[in-house]
C-alpha positions in Angstrom: 94.3 49.2 133.4 91.3 51.5 133.0 89.5 51.7 129.7 90.0 54.7 127.5 87.2 57.2 128.0 85.5 58.7 124.9 85.6 62.5 124.4 82.5 64.3 123.2 83.0 66.1 119.8 79.4 67.1 119.0 76.3 67.7 121.0 72.6 68.8 120.6 71.1 65.7 119.1 67.7 64.3 120.1 68.1 60.5 119.8 70.9 59.2 117.7 70.9 55.6 116.3 72.9 54.2 113.4 76.0 55.9 111.9 78.6 55.4 109.3 81.9 57.1 108.4 82.5 58.7 105.0 86.2 58.8 104.3 86.1 61.2 101.4 84.7 64.0 103.4 86.0 62.9 106.9 82.4 62.9 108.2 80.4 60.7 110.5 76.8 60.4 109.1 74.3 59.8 111.9 70.5 59.2 112.0 68.7 61.3 114.6 65.5 59.5 115.3 64.3 62.1 117.7 64.7 65.0 115.4 63.9 63.2 112.1 67.2 64.2 110.5 70.3 62.9 109.0 73.4 64.8 110.2 77.1 64.8 109.6 79.9 65.5 112.1 83.5 66.2 110.8 85.8 63.8 112.6 88.6 66.3 113.0 87.0 69.8 113.0 83.9 68.6 114.8 81.7 70.8 112.6 78.1 69.5 112.7 75.9 69.7 109.6 72.3 68.9 109.0 72.2 66.9 105.7 68.5 66.0 105.5 65.2 66.6 107.2 61.6 65.3 107.2 62.2 61.7 108.2 60.0 59.8 110.6 62.3 58.4 113.4 65.2 57.3 111.2 67.1 54.5 112.9 70.1 53.9 110.6 72.1 55.4 107.7 74.5 53.3 105.5 76.6 54.6 102.6 76.5 52.8 99.2 79.7 51.6 97.6 79.1 53.8 94.6 80.0 56.9 96.6 76.8 58.6 95.4 74.0 57.2 97.5 73.0 56.4 101.1 70.3 54.0 102.5 68.2 55.1 105.5 65.9 53.0 107.6 62.8 54.9 108.7 60.2 53.8 111.2 57.9 52.1 111.4 59.3 50.1 108.4 60.6 51.8 105.3 64.0 51.4 103.6 65.0 54.5 101.6 67.7 55.3 99.0 68.9 58.9 98.8 71.4 60.8 96.7 74.2 62.2 98.7 73.6 65.6 97.0 70.1 65.8 98.4 69.5 63.9 101.7 66.0 65.3 102.4 63.2 62.8 102.9 61.2 64.4 100.1 63.9 63.4 97.6 64.1 59.8 98.8 63.3 56.7 96.8 61.4 54.0 98.6 63.2 50.7 98.2 60.9 48.7 100.5 58.0 49.4 102.9 55.7 47.4 105.2 58.5 46.4 107.6 57.8 46.0 111.3 59.9 48.1 113.7 63.0 48.7 111.6 66.5 49.1 113.0 70.0 48.5 111.5 70.5 47.9 107.7 73.4 45.9 106.3 74.3 46.3 102.6 75.4 43.4 100.4 75.5 45.4 97.2 77.8 42.8 95.5 74.9 40.4 95.5 72.1 43.0 95.2 70.7 42.8 98.7 70.1 44.7 101.9 69.5 43.1 105.3 67.2 44.9 107.7 66.6 44.0 111.4 62.9 44.1 112.3 63.0 44.7 116.0 59.2 44.4 116.5 58.6 41.8 113.8 61.4 39.5 115.1 62.9 38.9 111.7 65.9 39.7 109.5 64.5 40.7 106.1 66.5 40.4 102.9 65.5 43.1 100.4 66.3 42.8 96.8 67.7 46.3 95.9 66.5 46.0 92.3 63.0 44.5 92.7 62.2 45.5 96.3 61.2 41.9 97.0 61.4 41.0 100.7 62.4 37.6 102.2 62.6 36.7 105.9 65.9 34.9 106.1 66.2 34.7 109.9 63.8 34.7 112.9 65.1 36.1 116.2 63.3 38.0 119.0 64.1 41.7 119.2 67.0 42.0 116.8 68.9 45.4 116.9 71.9 45.1 114.7 72.7 43.1 111.6 76.0 42.7 109.7 76.7 40.8 106.5 79.9 39.1 105.4 81.4 40.1 102.1 80.7 36.7 100.5 77.0 37.1 101.2 76.7 33.8 103.0 76.6 34.8 106.7 74.8 37.5 108.7 75.5 38.4 112.4 72.6 39.6 114.5 72.6 41.3 117.9 69.5 41.0 120.0 68.0 42.2 123.3 68.5 38.7 124.6 72.1 39.6 125.0 73.4 37.5 122.1 75.2 37.8 118.8 74.1 35.0 116.5 75.6 33.9 113.2 73.1 32.7 110.5 74.4 30.6 107.6 72.1 31.6 104.8 73.3 28.7 102.6 73.1 25.9 105.1 70.1 27.5 106.9 71.7 27.0 110.3 72.5 29.3 113.2 75.2 29.5 115.9 75.2 31.8 119.0 78.7 33.2 118.9 78.4 35.4 121.9 76.0 35.5 124.9 75.7 37.1 128.3 75.8 40.6 126.8 73.8 43.5 127.9 71.5 44.7 125.1 74.2 44.9 122.3 73.2 47.5 119.7 74.4 48.0 116.1 77.3 45.9 114.8 80.3 47.1 112.8 83.3 45.3 111.3 86.6 46.3 112.8 88.4 45.8 109.5 88.1 44.2 106.1 89.3 40.9 107.5 85.8 40.5 109.1 87.3 38.7 112.1 86.3 41.2 114.8 82.9 42.9 115.4 82.6 46.1 117.3 79.4 47.1 119.1 78.2 49.3 122.0 76.0 48.3 124.9 74.2 50.7 127.1 74.0 48.8 130.4 75.0 49.0 133.2 77.0 51.9 131.8 77.8 52.7 128.2 80.6 50.5 126.9 82.2 49.7 123.5 83.2 46.0 123.1 84.8 43.9 120.5 83.9 40.2 119.6 86.9 38.3 118.3 85.4 35.7 115.9 88.6 33.7 115.6 87.8 31.9 118.8 84.8 29.6 119.6 82.8 31.0 121.2 83.9 34.6 120.3 86.1 36.3 122.8 84.3 39.5 123.9 86.4 42.3 125.4 85.5 45.8 126.6 87.7 48.3 124.8 86.3 51.8 125.7 84.0 53.4 128.3 82.2 54.7 130.0 80.5 56.4 127.0 77.8 59.0 127.1 74.4 57.5 128.0 72.7 55.2 125.5 75.4 54.5 122.9 73.9 52.9 119.8 76.5 52.6 117.1 80.3 52.7 116.4 82.3 53.6 113.3 86.0 53.0 112.7 88.0 56.1 112.0 91.4 54.3 112.1 92.9 51.2 113.6 92.9 52.8 117.1 90.3 55.5 116.8 86.5 55.1 117.0 83.6 57.4 116.6 80.5 56.6 118.9 77.0 57.8 118.4 75.1 58.0 121.7 71.6 59.3 122.3 72.5 63.1 122.3 76.2 63.3 121.5 78.9 62.0 119.2 82.2 61.0 120.8 85.7 60.0 119.7 88.0 57.6 121.5 91.7 56.8 121.1 92.3 53.2 122.0 95.3 51.7 123.8 95.6 49.0 121.0 94.4 48.5 117.5 91.0 47.0 116.9 92.3 45.2 113.9 92.8 41.6 114.5 95.3 39.4 112.6 93.0 36.5 111.9 93.4 33.4 109.7 95.7 30.4 110.1 99.4 30.9 110.9 100.3 28.3 108.2 98.6 30.0 105.3 99.5 27.7 102.4 102.1 26.2 100.1 102.6 28.6 97.2 99.2 29.3 95.7 97.5 26.4 97.5 95.7 27.2 100.8 96.8 24.9 103.6 93.4 24.0 104.9 91.5 20.8 104.9 89.3 21.8 101.9 92.2 22.5 99.6 94.6 19.8 100.9 92.3 16.7 101.2 94.5 13.8 102.3 97.6 15.9 101.5 96.7 16.5 97.8 96.2 20.0 96.4 92.8 20.7 95.0 91.5 24.1 94.0 88.8 23.0 91.5 86.0 23.8 93.9 86.8 27.4 93.1 86.7 27.4 89.3 87.5 31.1 88.9 90.7 30.8 91.0 93.7 31.4 88.7 95.7 28.3 89.9 93.7 25.3 89.0 95.0 21.9 90.2 93.3 18.6 91.0 94.6 15.9 93.3 98.2 17.0 93.0 101.0 15.8 95.2 103.9 18.1 96.1 107.6 17.8 95.3 110.7 19.7 94.8 111.1 23.0 96.8 107.9 24.2 98.5 107.3 27.9 99.3 105.7 27.9 102.8 103.5 30.9 103.5 103.3 32.2 107.1 100.8 34.7 108.5 103.3 37.1 110.1 100.6 39.3 111.6 98.9 36.5 113.4 102.2 35.1 114.6 103.1 38.5 116.1 99.8 38.8 117.9 100.6 35.5 119.6 103.9 37.1 120.9 106.2 35.2 118.5 109.6 36.5 117.4 111.0 33.2 116.0 109.7 30.1 114.3 110.9 26.6 113.4 109.9 24.3 110.6 109.8 20.5 110.8 108.9 17.8 108.3 107.9 14.3 109.2 107.8 11.4 106.7 105.3 8.5 106.6 104.6 7.4 110.1 105.1 10.7 111.9 104.3 12.6 114.0 104.3 11.9 116.9 108.0 11.5 116.1 109.7 14.9 116.3 110.5 14.9 112.6 113.4 16.6 110.8 114.2 20.2 111.8 114.7 22.4 108.8 117.8 24.6 108.9 118.3 25.5 105.2 118.6 29.2 104.2 116.3 30.8 101.6 116.3 34.1 99.7 113.7 36.7 98.8 113.7 40.4 97.6 113.4 43.1 100.3 112.7 46.7 99.3 115.5 49.1 100.1 114.4 52.7 100.6 117.9 54.2 100.2 118.6 52.3 97.0 115.0 52.7 95.7 115.0 49.1 94.5 114.6 45.5 95.7 117.7 43.8 97.2 118.1 40.0 97.4 118.2 39.0 101.1 119.1 35.6 102.5 117.3 34.4 105.6 119.3 31.9 107.6 118.4 30.0 110.8 120.2 30.0 114.1 120.0 26.4 115.5 116.8 26.0 113.5 115.2 29.2 114.7 114.2 31.7 111.9 113.5 35.3 112.8 109.9 36.5 112.0 109.7 39.1 109.3 109.2 42.6 110.8 106.1 44.7 110.5 106.6 47.4 107.9 109.1 45.5 105.8 108.2 45.3 102.1 109.1 41.8 100.8 108.3 40.9 97.2 106.8 37.6 98.4 105.2 39.0 101.5 104.1 35.8 103.3 107.1 33.6 102.3 108.5 31.8 105.4 110.7 29.1 103.8 111.6 27.4 100.6 111.5 23.8 101.8 113.5 21.3 99.9 111.7 18.0 99.9 114.0 16.0 97.7 115.4 14.1 100.6 112.0 13.1 102.0 110.4 9.8 101.5 107.6 9.7 99.0 104.1 9.4 100.6 102.3 11.3 103.3 104.4 13.9 105.1 103.5 16.5 107.8 104.9 20.0 107.7 104.9 21.7 111.1 105.5 25.3 112.0 106.3 26.2 115.7 106.3 29.7 117.1 108.5 31.0 119.9 108.9 34.2 121.8 112.6 33.5 122.5 115.0 30.9 121.0 115.0 27.8 123.1 111.8 28.8 124.9 108.5 27.0 125.1 106.5 26.9 121.9 103.7 29.4 121.7 101.8 27.3 119.2 102.2 24.5 116.7 100.6 24.6 113.2 100.7 21.7 110.8 99.5 20.6 107.3 99.6 17.1 105.8 101.0 16.9 102.3 101.6 14.0 99.9 105.2 14.1 98.7 106.2 12.6 95.3 109.7 13.3 93.9 109.6 10.5 91.2 109.3 11.3 87.5 107.2 9.5 84.8 108.6 6.6 82.9 108.0 6.5 79.1 109.0 3.9 76.5 107.9 2.9 73.0 108.6 -0.9 73.1 107.4 -1.8 69.6 105.8 -0.5 66.5 103.6 -3.2 64.9 102.3 -3.0 61.4 98.7 -4.1 60.9 97.2 -6.4 59.9 99.5 -9.2 61.2 101.3 -7.7 64.2 104.4 -7.3 62.1 107.2 -5.8 64.3 108.9 -2.8 62.7 112.5 -2.1 63.7 113.7 1.3 64.6 114.7 3.3 61.5 113.2 0.7 59.2 111.8 1.6 55.8 108.3 0.4 55.4 107.1 0.1 51.7 104.9 -2.9 51.6 101.6 -3.8 53.2 99.2 -1.1 54.7 100.2 2.2 56.4 98.4 1.1 59.5 100.1 0.5 62.9 99.6 -0.2 66.6 102.2 0.6 69.3 103.3 -1.1 72.5 104.0 1.7 74.9 104.6 2.5 78.6 103.6 5.9 80.1 103.5 5.5 83.9 104.1 7.3 87.1 105.9 5.3 89.9 103.7 6.7 92.6 100.6 6.6 90.5 100.3 10.3 90.1 100.1 10.6 86.3 98.4 13.6 84.8 98.4 12.5 81.2 100.2 11.0 78.2 100.1 11.3 74.4 101.6 9.6 71.4 102.0 11.7 68.3 103.6 11.2 64.9 105.6 14.0 63.3 106.8 14.2 59.7 107.7 16.5 56.8 107.2 20.2 57.1 105.7 20.7 60.6 103.1 18.0 60.0 101.7 15.9 62.8 98.9 13.4 63.6 97.8 12.1 67.0 98.0 8.4 67.6 96.5 8.0 71.1 96.3 9.8 74.4 94.7 9.8 77.9 94.5 11.9 81.0 93.7 11.8 84.7 90.3 13.4 84.3 89.2 10.0 82.8 90.4 8.1 85.9 89.5 10.1 88.9 88.7 7.9 92.0 88.7 8.5 95.7 92.2 7.0 95.9 93.5 9.9 93.6 95.8 7.3 92.1 96.3 6.6 88.4 99.6 5.0 87.3 99.0 5.3 83.5 99.8 2.4 81.2 102.6 -0.3 81.1 103.4 -2.3 78.0 100.0 -1.6 76.5 98.9 -1.7 72.9 97.5 1.6 71.5 95.2 2.3 69.9 93.6 -0.5 72.0 92.3 -3.7 70.3 88.9 -3.3 68.8 89.2 0.2 67.1 90.9 0.4 63.8 94.7 0.7 64.0 96.3 4.0 63.5 96.5 5.0 59.9 99.3 7.3 58.7 97.3 8.5 55.7 96.2 12.1 55.8 93.9 13.2 53.0 95.5 15.7 50.6 99.0 15.2 52.0 101.0 12.6 50.0 104.0 13.1 52.3 102.0 11.5 55.2 102.8 8.0 53.7 106.1 9.0 51.9 108.3 10.5 54.6 110.3 9.8 57.7 108.1 9.7 60.8 109.1 10.4 64.4 106.8 8.9 66.9 107.0 10.9 70.2 105.5 9.6 73.5 105.1 12.3 76.1 103.9 12.0 79.7 103.3 14.4 82.5 102.7 13.9 86.2 100.6 15.9 88.7 103.5 16.9 91.0 103.5 20.6 91.9 105.5 22.8 94.3 102.6 25.1 95.0 103.5 27.5 92.2 103.3 25.1 89.3 104.0 21.7 87.8 107.7 20.9 88.3 108.7 17.8 86.4 107.9 18.9 82.9 107.4 16.4 80.1 109.0 12.9 80.0 109.6 12.0 76.4 110.6 9.0 74.2 111.0 8.9 70.4 111.2 6.2 67.8 111.7 6.7 64.0 110.7 4.8 61.0 110.3 5.8 57.3 107.2 5.2 55.2 107.6 4.9 51.5 104.2 3.8 50.1 
């Protein structure tokens, strides 16, 4: 099928370079290096406006996130900041100068930087937008385009060598993600997912291409052409409409398919826990490497009913209409595992009722229907509520398979290993011992001789060694309490991720003074009934929270000193 051919919407330019789309005014801003101007073209009325004059061969223009400013690269090597209310060169503020053959600029305002391609100098310069300090962060011959990821860690660079290279600014490494190209020019993200890069190349005829970064190496596909001669930059107007700045014209093209790509894993996660190797090491949930993430868990196994999150968009791009879910206990796969057939419910928005309605999703012979594009589910990614209570404790593998038709060949298989634990903590106060002397005190006994000092023989343990913590506390009188002893998993972290707790252990441990019931200024502390409460918690989660609650044991005695 032939590629869609761009249509010219504005002419009369001298030598266009970089461009960017301003949504609020529906205008494409373009840098005209030949005329020394910054221009705007309305994407729908096609009206052309000169916004600023007096530049020396500007090569790119990029809009600031503040909606008030723009950045312009000017040859031979100056980065300028301008107010959108006055785009003339005379009104510009010089952010940095002394660059060598400047081309595209990429903004990372969240971290306070701009990245500039030095075509002649053979570097990518990082410019501090506050101090104007320049740092060469990458070396590459004849770079044209530069694009930064939103996290500030990676930049992508196009070069006249026919490559697109990814630089990891944290690890100081580089990977060529695409090669064999023909002088790729400026780079543009296709969407906020940052999984597809759009770019034009002028030879052998003007063409717009996309590089899908979800594959290794990137899959490069031509999506429009031929363009007018010497295309230099592309801007996204909508998912299937692009604006193209070529040497003397601006063009618009309607694509046969969306440039947006559904990236990311098909098996997204379990509840709030991402299903990737970083957040599921050896099947345990761990989000502590991201301390600002709202759901903080450390070395947590899973149990109960697990909400499995599926990337519907990616599944649909693979041609899937149905999916199956399997769970394998210890020792599998390669065994086929247990096919899940249980129904689950979620809220779906009803337009006629103007409210959410509870909908039950059932399988047909184990095949679940993919959620449809456009539906509004309260839990958008939810693909199953998986009951694990019948599974053996230990490592399990959850597998999602995609199908175009029920009973057909699988389009793809996506798995995650999880540690399952459906046991609950065991707690017991075996003895209360009065000190000194290790004198056993019976339940409900009245203690009125000796000292008000005690130790306790207790058990607070998890059968699968996944204890989170325990505490022993005394309660008496009018909402009075005093801690006896406690411990938690943070004191016992090891590579095994196992901590069983304590079994038939004396607390406080021998050596320190025994627990003393006396509280200064409170005579009731030694003249009242005391309830000693032993609590224990495990680390088992379902992906949305801890599920087993507190295991509790109580023992009562009365102090009458």
